[in-house]
C-alpha positions as CSV (number, residue, x, y, z in Angstrom):
1,M,11.2,64.5,37.3
2,L,13.6,61.6,36.5
3,K,11.4,59.8,39.3
4,E,8.3,60.5,37.6
5,W,9.7,59.3,33.8
6,F,11.0,56.0,35.8
7,R,7.6,55.5,37.1
8,M,5.6,56.0,33.8
9,K,8.4,53.8,32.0
10,L,7.7,50.8,34.7
11,K,3.9,51.1,34.2
12,A,4.3,50.9,30.4
13,A,6.3,48.0,31.0
14,V,3.9,46.2,33.2
15,I,1.2,47.1,30.8
16,Y,3.1,45.9,28.0
17,L,4.0,42.6,29.7
18,L,0.4,41.8,30.7
19,S,-0.8,42.6,27.2
20,F,2.0,39.8,26.4
21,L,1.1,37.3,28.8
22,F,-2.8,37.8,27.8
23,L,-2.4,37.0,24.2
24,C,0.0,34.3,25.0
25,V,-2.8,32.5,27.3
26,M,-5.3,33.5,24.4
27,F,-3.4,32.0,21.5
28,T,-2.6,28.8,23.7
29,T,-6.3,28.3,24.6
30,C,-7.1,29.0,20.9
31,Y,-4.4,26.2,19.5
32,Y,-5.9,23.7,22.4
33,L,-9.0,24.0,21.0
34,S,-8.2,23.8,17.6
35,Y,-6.3,20.7,18.3
36,L,-9.4,18.7,20.3
37,H,-11.6,19.8,17.3
38,A,-9.1,18.1,15.0
39,L,-8.8,15.2,16.9
40,N,-12.5,14.8,17.4
41,E,-12.9,15.2,13.3
42,L,-10.0,12.6,13.0
43,N,-11.7,10.2,15.5
44,K,-14.9,10.7,13.4
45,K,-13.4,9.9,9.9
46,A,-11.8,6.8,11.4
47,V,-15.4,5.7,12.5
48,E,-17.0,6.9,9.1
49,R,-14.1,4.8,7.5
50,K,-14.9,1.7,9.5
51,D,-18.8,2.1,8.7
52,Q,-18.1,2.2,5.1
53,L,-15.9,-1.0,5.5
54,Y,-18.8,-2.9,7.1
55,E,-21.3,-1.7,4.7
56,L,-19.2,-3.4,2.0
57,T,-19.1,-6.7,3.6
58,Q,-22.5,-6.7,4.1
59,N,-23.4,-5.8,0.2
60,T,-21.4,-9.0,-0.6
61,E,-23.3,-11.3,1.7
62,P,-24.4,-14.6,-0.1
63,T,-28.0,-14.8,-1.3
64,N,-28.1,-18.7,-1.6
65,A,-30.0,-20.2,0.8
66,A,-27.4,-22.9,1.3
67,D,-24.8,-20.3,2.3
68,I,-27.3,-18.2,4.6
69,T,-25.9,-18.5,8.3
70,S,-28.3,-20.3,10.9
71,D,-30.3,-18.4,13.2
72,D,-27.8,-19.8,16.1
73,T,-25.2,-17.9,14.8
74,V,-24.5,-14.4,16.2
75,A,-23.6,-11.7,13.6
76,V,-20.7,-9.3,15.0
77,S,-21.9,-5.6,15.4
78,E,-20.0,-3.2,13.6
79,S,-19.2,-1.3,17.1
80,E,-17.8,-4.5,18.3
81,I,-15.0,-4.4,15.4
82,P,-11.7,-2.7,17.1
83,T,-9.5,0.0,14.7
84,V,-7.0,2.0,15.1
85,K,-8.1,5.6,16.1
86,P,-5.6,8.5,16.2
87,T,-5.9,8.4,20.0
88,T,-4.8,4.7,20.0
89,K,-1.5,4.3,21.7
90,Y,1.0,3.1,19.4
91,T,3.9,1.2,20.6
92,L,7.1,0.2,18.2
93,Q,9.4,-2.2,19.5
94,I,12.9,-2.1,17.6
95,Y,14.6,-5.3,18.0
96,D,18.4,-5.8,16.7
97,M,19.3,-9.5,16.6
98,K,23.1,-8.7,16.1
99,T,23.3,-6.9,19.4
100,D,19.9,-8.6,21.2
101,T,18.8,-5.2,21.9
102,M,15.3,-4.2,22.2
103,E,14.2,-0.5,21.8
104,T,10.6,0.7,22.7
105,Q,9.1,3.9,21.4
106,N,5.8,5.3,22.5
107,L,4.4,7.2,19.6
108,N,1.2,8.5,17.6
109,P,-0.1,6.1,15.5
110,P,1.0,6.4,11.6
111,A,-2.0,8.0,9.6
112,D,-1.8,4.8,7.4
113,L,-3.1,2.7,10.2
114,V,-5.7,4.7,11.2
115,G,-9.1,3.2,10.6
116,L,-7.6,-0.4,10.2
117,T,-8.9,-3.5,11.9
118,R,-6.2,-6.2,13.1
119,E,-7.0,-8.2,10.0
120,Q,-6.1,-5.1,7.8
121,V,-3.0,-4.2,10.1
122,I,-1.6,-7.5,9.2
123,S,-2.3,-7.1,5.8
124,Y,-0.5,-3.6,5.6
125,L,2.7,-4.7,7.4
126,S,2.8,-7.8,4.6
127,D,2.6,-5.5,1.9
128,Y,5.1,-3.1,3.7
129,M,7.8,-6.1,4.0
130,D,7.1,-7.0,0.3
131,N,7.8,-3.4,-0.9
132,M,10.0,-1.9,1.9
133,P,11.6,1.2,1.3
134,L,15.4,1.4,0.6
135,S,16.1,2.6,3.7
136,E,14.9,-0.2,5.7
137,Y,16.4,-2.8,3.2
138,N,20.1,-1.2,4.0
139,K,19.2,-1.4,7.6
140,G,18.6,-5.3,7.3
141,L,14.4,-5.2,8.6
142,I,13.7,-9.0,8.6
143,S,10.2,-8.8,9.8
144,D,7.6,-6.4,10.7
145,E,4.8,-7.9,12.8
146,L,1.6,-7.3,14.9
147,V,2.6,-8.0,18.5
148,S,-0.8,-6.8,19.9
149,F,-4.0,-5.3,19.0
150,T,-6.9,-3.3,20.8
151,A,-9.0,-0.3,20.5
152,D,-6.9,1.2,23.2
153,E,-3.5,0.0,22.3
154,I,-1.5,-1.5,19.5
155,T,2.1,-2.9,19.6
156,I,4.3,-3.5,16.4
157,K,7.8,-5.1,16.5
158,K,10.6,-4.5,13.7
159,T,13.3,-6.7,13.6
160,Y,16.6,-6.3,12.2
161,H,20.1,-7.6,11.4
162,E,22.6,-5.8,9.2
163,D,24.4,-8.8,8.4
164,F,21.6,-10.7,6.6
165,V,21.7,-7.5,4.2
166,P,22.9,-9.2,0.8
167,S,25.1,-7.0,-1.5
168,R,23.4,-4.5,-3.4
169,Y,24.4,-2.3,-6.3
170,Y,23.1,0.7,-7.8
171,V,24.1,1.2,-11.5
172,A,23.5,4.9,-12.8
173,V,25.0,7.2,-15.2
174,K,27.3,10.5,-14.1
175,D,29.4,12.8,-16.1
176,G,28.3,10.6,-18.9
177,Y,29.4,7.3,-17.7
178,V,28.3,4.2,-16.0
179,V,28.8,4.3,-12.3
180,V,28.2,1.7,-10.0
181,Y,27.3,2.9,-6.4
182,N,26.8,0.8,-2.9
183,S,23.3,0.3,-1.7
184,D,23.6,3.5,0.1
185,L,23.7,5.5,-3.0
186,E,26.4,7.8,-1.9
187,S,29.7,5.7,-2.1
188,V,30.9,4.6,-5.6
189,Y,31.8,1.0,-5.7
190,Q,33.3,1.2,-9.3
191,Y,33.8,3.4,-12.2
192,T,33.3,2.5,-15.6
193,E,34.6,3.7,-19.0
194,I,31.5,3.0,-20.5
195,E,29.7,6.0,-22.3
196,A,26.1,6.2,-21.6
197,K,25.5,8.0,-25.2
198,K,26.8,4.9,-27.1
199,L,24.4,2.5,-25.5
200,P,20.7,1.8,-27.0
201,E,17.9,4.2,-25.9
202,E,16.2,1.4,-24.0
203,D,19.2,0.9,-21.7
204,R,20.0,4.6,-21.2
205,I,16.4,5.1,-20.2
206,A,16.9,2.0,-17.4
207,L,20.3,3.8,-16.5
208,S,18.2,7.7,-16.0
209,K,16.1,5.9,-13.8
210,G,18.9,3.6,-11.9
211,I,19.4,-0.1,-12.0
212,Y,19.5,-2.1,-8.5
213,V,21.3,-5.5,-8.8
214,N,21.4,-8.0,-6.0
215,S,24.9,-9.7,-6.3
216,K,28.3,-9.2,-7.6
217,E,27.5,-11.8,-10.7
218,E,24.6,-9.9,-11.4
219,L,26.4,-6.6,-11.7
220,Y,29.2,-8.1,-13.9
221,S,26.7,-9.6,-16.3
222,L,25.0,-6.2,-16.8
223,L,28.4,-4.5,-17.2
224,E,29.6,-6.9,-19.6
225,S,26.2,-6.4,-21.8
226,Y,26.8,-2.9,-21.8
227,S,30.5,-3.4,-23.2
228,S,29.7,-5.9,-25.9
């Protein structure tokens, strides 16, 4: 009787195990097919975006006879303009000038770059430097440049040097008083005895959002204006 019970339990366990493996295979297959479908849709959208950009450039062609190119000029076909696709190999080089070391990362291309041409990527990187995140500023980002560009592979190089980060301070309000933080937004550089409620409304609004200053001279000038 015990042997028969054990045999039934073993049979049930085998059935459960096979059912579990079958479900795993089924879900994995469904996930893989969904991934391929999504990747295909991203490629389609990238191509559509490229086509739209091409149409915009065609609509702005000059109508003046003097501006029309000669027959000897061969127009570049839209299919020949390489753009970044979701399947494009994206290599990020991170160079630390202080230690003279290079780190290379192979990643998926950022969503902001998908569908962009070489010139558009260069423009994007330029805008990124002009409006870089605070985290990049604090790490000492010096340059963000395009090293190479093809439809199959793109390489971008970021150069950092922490010693080139100037002193920067963040002025805000804490517990009703004006407080000066370091650029990491966490460590306090200076507590003041300036009460926020005694400041003009314009200053209180600015402090509620936080004020960045780039030097000690600018910082002390700002604090002095609050004290006067």
